[in-house]
C-alpha positions as CSV (number, residue, x, y, z in Angstrom):
1,M,102.3,93.4,110.4
2,P,104.9,92.1,108.0
3,D,106.0,94.0,104.9
4,A,104.9,93.1,101.4
5,E,106.9,90.2,99.9
6,I,108.5,90.7,96.5
7,V,109.9,87.9,94.3
8,R,111.5,88.3,90.8
9,E,112.3,85.5,88.4
10,T,113.4,85.3,84.8
11,A,113.6,82.6,82.2
12,K,115.1,82.4,78.7
13,E,113.4,80.2,76.2
14,D,113.8,80.2,72.4
15,G,116.1,83.2,72.6
16,K,113.4,85.3,74.4
17,V,113.6,86.6,78.0
18,F,110.5,86.2,80.1
19,S,110.1,87.8,83.5
20,A,107.9,87.5,86.5
21,L,107.5,90.1,89.3
22,Y,105.4,88.9,92.2
23,L,104.1,91.1,95.0
24,E,102.3,89.6,97.9
25,L,100.2,91.6,100.4
26,R,98.4,90.4,103.4
27,N,95.1,89.9,101.6
28,A,96.1,89.8,97.9
29,C,98.9,89.0,95.4
30,I,99.9,90.6,92.1
31,L,101.9,89.0,89.4
32,F,103.3,90.7,86.3
33,L,104.4,88.3,83.6
34,S,106.2,89.9,80.6
35,E,108.2,89.0,77.5
36,G,111.2,91.3,77.3
37,A,111.1,94.4,79.5
38,D,108.7,94.6,82.4
39,S,105.4,95.8,81.0
40,L,101.7,96.0,81.9
41,G,99.6,93.7,79.8
42,T,96.2,92.2,79.9
43,V,95.1,92.2,83.5
44,S,92.8,89.6,85.1
45,I,91.5,89.3,88.6
46,S,90.5,86.1,90.4
47,I,89.2,85.1,93.8
48,P,90.0,81.6,95.2
49,M,87.5,78.9,95.4
50,R,85.8,78.6,98.7
51,R,86.3,75.2,100.3
52,R,82.7,74.6,101.1
53,I,81.3,75.7,97.7
54,R,82.1,73.6,94.7
55,G,82.5,75.2,91.3
56,P,85.1,77.0,89.2
57,S,87.1,80.0,90.4
58,T,85.7,83.4,89.6
59,S,87.8,85.6,87.3
60,S,87.4,88.6,85.1
61,I,89.4,90.6,82.7
62,L,90.0,94.2,83.9
63,L,92.1,95.5,81.1
64,G,93.2,94.5,77.6
65,D,92.0,92.1,75.0
66,R,95.0,90.0,74.1
67,N,95.9,86.7,75.8
68,V,92.7,86.9,77.8
69,V,92.4,83.1,78.2
70,V,96.0,82.9,79.5
71,A,95.5,85.8,81.9
72,R,92.3,84.4,83.4
73,L,93.7,80.8,83.7
74,L,96.9,82.1,85.4
75,A,94.9,84.4,87.7
76,E,92.7,81.5,88.8
77,R,95.6,79.2,89.3
78,L,97.5,81.8,91.4
79,S,94.5,82.7,93.5
80,N,93.9,79.1,94.4
81,M,97.7,78.5,95.1
82,A,97.9,81.6,97.3
83,G,94.4,81.4,98.8
84,K,94.0,85.2,98.1
85,V,92.7,87.6,95.6
86,A,95.1,87.5,92.6
87,L,95.8,90.1,89.9
88,V,97.8,88.8,87.0
89,S,99.2,90.9,84.1
90,V,100.3,89.1,80.9
91,F,102.3,90.9,78.3
92,T,103.8,89.1,75.3
93,K,104.6,89.7,71.7
94,T,104.5,86.0,70.8
95,A,101.6,84.9,68.7
96,D,101.6,81.3,70.0
97,E,99.4,81.7,73.0
98,M,99.8,78.0,74.2
99,S,103.6,78.1,74.3
100,V,103.6,81.4,76.1
101,A,101.0,80.0,78.6
102,Q,103.3,77.1,79.4
103,T,106.3,79.3,79.8
104,F,104.4,81.7,82.1
105,L,103.0,78.8,84.1
106,R,106.4,77.4,84.7
107,L,107.7,80.9,85.7
108,M,104.8,81.3,88.1
109,E,105.5,78.0,89.7
110,R,109.1,78.9,90.1
111,V,108.1,82.2,91.8
112,M,105.8,80.4,94.2
113,A,108.5,77.8,95.0
114,K,111.0,80.6,95.7
115,K,108.5,82.4,97.9
116,E,107.9,79.2,99.9
117,E,111.7,78.7,100.3
118,R,112.0,82.1,102.0
119,R,109.5,81.1,104.7
């Protein structure tokens, strides 16, 4: 059985540093997205859509009350990309949720691309 895979990425936008720490297990993946130092933020969990059943992904907030829309959207996107249960933590001090969402989405896509390059 292979070991867990870990990928780290950072991005600097508008003078702020954003980081992603990705951990992939056999049956799940965890992604920590942070502005500044690595921190635990609002946590969302999502399961991927089943191929035979149409409808939206299923996600819930487990912890926190800030950036809940961003956390859920990113968890749903990650679970469908990875085809596994996904936990996503979003920590940011920035008030503009939409710009942070775009930054974190780009960072998540870079993490997934880096993961695929390693295979």
